[in-house]
C-alpha positions in Angstrom: -50.9 55.2 -13.7 -48.0 54.4 -16.1 -45.7 54.4 -13.2 -47.8 51.8 -11.3 -48.0 49.6 -14.4 -44.1 49.5 -14.8 -43.7 48.7 -11.1 -46.1 45.9 -11.3 -44.4 44.6 -14.5 -41.0 44.7 -12.9 -42.3 42.8 -9.9 -43.8 40.1 -12.1 -40.5 39.8 -14.0 -38.6 39.5 -10.8 -40.9 36.8 -9.5 -40.6 34.9 -12.8 -36.8 35.0 -12.6 -36.9 33.8 -9.0 -39.1 30.9 -9.9 -36.9 29.9 -12.8 -33.9 29.8 -10.4 -35.6 27.3 -8.2 -36.1 24.9 -11.1 -33.4 22.2 -11.0 -31.2 21.6 -14.0 -30.9 17.9 -14.8 -31.4 15.0 -12.3 -31.7 15.6 -8.5 -28.3 15.7 -6.7 -29.8 13.1 -4.4 -30.5 10.6 -7.2 -28.2 7.6 -7.6 -28.4 4.6 -9.9 -27.1 1.1 -10.1 -24.5 0.9 -12.8 -24.7 -2.0 -15.2 -21.0 -2.8 -14.6 -19.1 -5.6 -12.8 -16.9 -4.1 -10.1 -14.2 -6.0 -8.2 -14.5 -6.5 -4.5 -10.9 -6.7 -3.2 -10.0 -7.8 0.3 -6.4 -7.4 1.6 -5.9 -9.5 4.7 -3.0 -8.2 6.8 -1.7 -7.4 10.2 0.4 -4.6 11.7 3.0 -7.2 13.0 3.4 -8.7 9.5 6.8 -7.7 8.0 6.0 -8.8 4.4 2.8 -6.8 4.6 4.8 -3.6 5.3 7.4 -4.4 2.6 5.2 -5.3 -0.4 1.7 -6.2 0.7 0.6 -2.7 1.7 2.2 -1.0 -1.3 0.5 -3.5 -3.6 -2.9 -2.8 -2.0 -2.4 1.0 -2.2 -1.4 0.7 -5.9 -5.0 -0.1 -6.9 -7.0 2.2 -4.6 -7.6 4.8 -7.3 -9.1 2.3 -9.7 -12.8 3.1 -10.0 -13.6 -0.5 -10.9 -12.2 -1.8 -7.6 -13.8 -1.7 -4.1 -10.9 -2.4 -1.8 -10.8 -3.0 1.9 -8.0 -3.5 4.4 -9.0 -6.4 6.7 -7.4 -7.2 10.0 -8.5 -10.3 11.9 -5.6 -11.0 14.3 -6.3 -10.0 17.9 -2.7 -8.8 18.1 -2.9 -6.5 15.1 -2.7 -3.3 17.2 -2.7 0.2 15.8 -0.8 3.0 17.4 -1.8 6.3 16.0 1.0 8.9 15.6 0.3 12.2 17.4 2.1 15.5 17.4 5.4 15.7 19.3 4.8 15.7 23.0 1.2 14.4 22.5 -0.1 11.3 24.1 0.1 7.9 22.4 -2.5 5.3 23.0 -3.2 1.8 21.6 -6.2 1.1 19.5 -6.9 -1.8 17.2 -7.6 -2.6 13.6 -10.0 -5.5 14.4 -13.7 -5.2 14.1 -15.8 -7.9 15.9 -17.4 -9.1 12.7 -14.1 -9.2 10.8 -13.5 -13.0 11.2 -16.9 -13.7 9.7 -16.0 -11.6 6.7 -12.5 -13.2 6.5 -14.1 -16.7 6.3 -15.5 -15.8 2.9 -12.1 -14.8 1.4 -10.7 -18.4 1.0 -8.0 -17.9 3.6 -5.0 -20.2 3.5 -3.4 -19.1 6.7 -0.7 -16.8 5.2 -0.6 -13.0 4.9 -0.4 -10.8 3.0 -3.5 -12.5 1.4 -5.5 -11.1 -1.5 -9.0 -12.1 -2.5 -11.2 -10.7 -5.3 -14.7 -11.7 -6.4 -14.7 -15.2 -5.0 -11.1 -15.8 -6.2 -8.0 -16.2 -4.0 -5.4 -14.2 -5.9 -2.4 -15.3 -3.8 0.1 -14.1 -1.2 3.6 -12.8 -1.9 3.3 -13.2 -5.7 0.4 -10.7 -6.1 1.2 -7.3 -7.6 -0.8 -4.2 -8.4 -0.6 -5.1 -12.0 -2.0 -8.6 -11.5 -4.9 -7.2 -9.4 -5.7 -4.7 -12.1 -5.6 -7.5 -14.7 -8.0 -9.6 -12.7 -10.3 -6.6 -12.3 -10.3 -6.0 -16.0 -11.3 -9.7 -16.5 -14.2 -9.4 -14.1 -15.3 -6.1 -15.7 -15.6 -7.8 -19.1 -18.3 -10.1 -17.8 -22.0 -9.0 -17.8 -23.1 -8.6 -14.2 -26.0 -10.6 -12.9 -26.9 -7.8 -10.4 -25.5 -4.6 -9.0 -25.5 -2.2 -6.1 -25.3 1.5 -5.5 -24.6 3.4 -2.2 -24.4 6.9 -0.8 -23.9 8.1 2.7 -24.2 11.3 4.7 -23.4 12.3 8.3 -25.1 14.2 11.0 -22.8 14.3 14.0 -21.9 10.8 14.9 -24.8 9.3 12.9 -24.1 8.1 9.3 -27.1 7.5 7.1 -26.6 5.1 4.3 -28.9 4.7 1.3 -28.5 1.7 -1.1 -30.1 0.2 -4.2 -29.8 -3.2 -5.6 -30.8 -4.2 -9.1 -31.1 -7.5 -10.9 -29.9 -7.3 -14.5 -31.1 -10.8 -15.2 -33.5 -13.1 -13.4 -31.9 -14.8 -10.4 -32.7 -17.5 -7.9 -31.9 -17.7 -4.2 -31.3 -15.0 -1.6 -29.1 -12.0 -2.0 -27.6 -10.3 1.1 -25.8 -7.0 1.5 -22.7 -5.9 3.5 -22.3 -2.2 4.4 -18.8 -1.9 5.7 -17.5 1.3 7.2 -13.8 1.8 6.7 -11.4 4.4 8.0 -9.9 5.8 4.8 -6.5 6.9 6.2 -4.5 6.7 9.4 -0.8 7.0 10.0 0.2 4.2 12.3 2.7 1.5 13.1 3.5 -1.3 10.6 6.2 -3.9 10.7 8.4 -3.9 7.6 7.4 -0.4 6.5 10.1 2.3 6.4 10.6 3.6 9.9 8.0 1.1 11.2 5.2 3.5 10.2 2.9 3.7 7.3 -0.4 5.4 6.1 -3.0 2.6 6.4 -5.9 2.8 3.9 -9.5 1.7 4.0 -9.3 -0.1 7.3 -12.4 -2.2 8.1 -13.9 -0.7 11.3 -17.7 -1.4 11.5 -20.8 -2.8 9.9 -23.9 -0.6 9.3 -26.0 -3.5 10.6 -25.1 -2.7 14.2 -23.2 -0.1 16.3 -19.6 -0.1 17.4 -20.7 -1.3 20.9 -23.2 -3.8 19.7 -21.9 -5.1 16.3 -23.9 -7.6 14.3 -23.1 -9.8 11.3 -21.1 -8.7 8.4 -24.1 -9.5 6.2 -27.7 -8.1 6.3 -29.8 -10.2 8.7 -32.4 -10.7 6.0 -32.2 -11.0 2.2 -32.4 -7.7 0.3 -33.6 -9.6 -2.9 -35.0 -13.1 -3.3 -35.5 -14.8 -6.6 -35.4 -11.5 -8.4 -36.8 -10.9 -11.8 -34.8 -9.2 -14.5 -34.9 -5.4 -14.0 -36.1 -5.6 -10.4 -34.7 -2.8 -8.3 -34.9 -2.5 -4.5 -34.0 0.5 -2.4 -33.3 0.7 1.3 -31.6 2.7 4.0 -30.0 2.2 7.4 -27.8 4.2 9.8 -24.7 3.6 11.9 -24.2 5.5 15.2 -20.7 5.8 16.5 -20.1 6.0 20.2 -16.9 5.7 22.3 -17.2 2.4 24.1 -16.1 1.8 27.7 -12.6 0.3 27.7 -11.9 -2.3 30.2 -8.1 -2.4 29.5 -5.7 -1.1 26.8 -5.9 -4.4 25.1 -9.6 -4.5 24.8 -9.0 -4.1 21.1 -12.2 -5.3 19.6 -14.2 -2.2 20.3 -11.9 0.7 19.6 -12.3 3.4 17.0 -11.8 6.5 19.1 -10.4 8.6 16.2 -13.6 8.4 14.2 -14.5 11.2 11.9 -17.2 11.0 9.2 -15.0 12.8 6.7 -12.4 10.1 7.0 -15.0 7.3 6.5 -15.7 5.2 3.4 -18.7 2.8 2.9 -18.2 -0.4 0.9 -21.4 -2.0 -0.2 -21.1 -5.7 -1.2 -23.9 -7.7 -2.8 -23.6 -11.4 -2.0 -25.6 -14.5 -3.0 -26.2 -16.9 -0.2 -24.6 -20.3 -1.0 -25.4 -22.7 1.9 -23.5 -21.4 4.9 -21.2 -19.3 2.7 -21.7 -16.1 0.6 -20.6 -15.5 -3.0 -19.7 -12.0 -4.2 -22.1 -10.7 -6.8 -21.0 -7.0 -7.1 -19.8 -4.1 -5.1 -19.8 -0.3 -4.9 -18.3 2.4 -2.6 -18.8 5.9 -1.5 -17.3 8.5 0.8 -19.4 9.9 3.6 -20.7 13.4 2.8 
């Protein structure tokens, strides 16, 4: 009888310990919140044939990529901005491109003046050749000192060639008008040709490749088709999700550069989430966030 009692007691203790192990410590790992912080959305307009971009534009851009307050993207809009990946010795080389179909639409919001390298941050044209990593950091610190009107958070996970993206937007103060969202997929790193760079080759970073509001073969606008928030009240928070499916498009010729991203891997993909306020036919940056694809 005593033996049976101890066996039962041991079993109960084991069950209790097992139950305790299932109890999570702290918040759920799937939880994510909108930070009450003004981030900087930085756009570096460039081209692979641009010598000054290889000499100082690219290094300037890369000099701020580790700044957690900056969401930085490398935007190519020139149809001749071809990218030739570097393969192992004896391996095949093939031309692909940097240009996404929606890129000119995004470029139009960056106050272009026709010269590259071209730097844009939070509705402000920073300049061309005179811009440095230090001046970008200084601008980001100025933006950060202001109280944000609204914010955005983003996370992404992959299942094969499908990337699921969850986002949240939050108004920190009451606002008027329509707020739209961009979910831009960027290739984080690719070693490829670049005029002006040492040896004509460089490691390109955060290259704009696609929008989550479409597929690579049927891309849509750079901005969400409908508003994610309209006339929000202070504290209002809205959550949503979407997905991007990558597929290798049919290539009519080696210069059909507007639909190429054949070296796609989720692990080498970053998502930039930009919250905009509609302003007539234009969009004004409100805030931004970024995440790697898990």
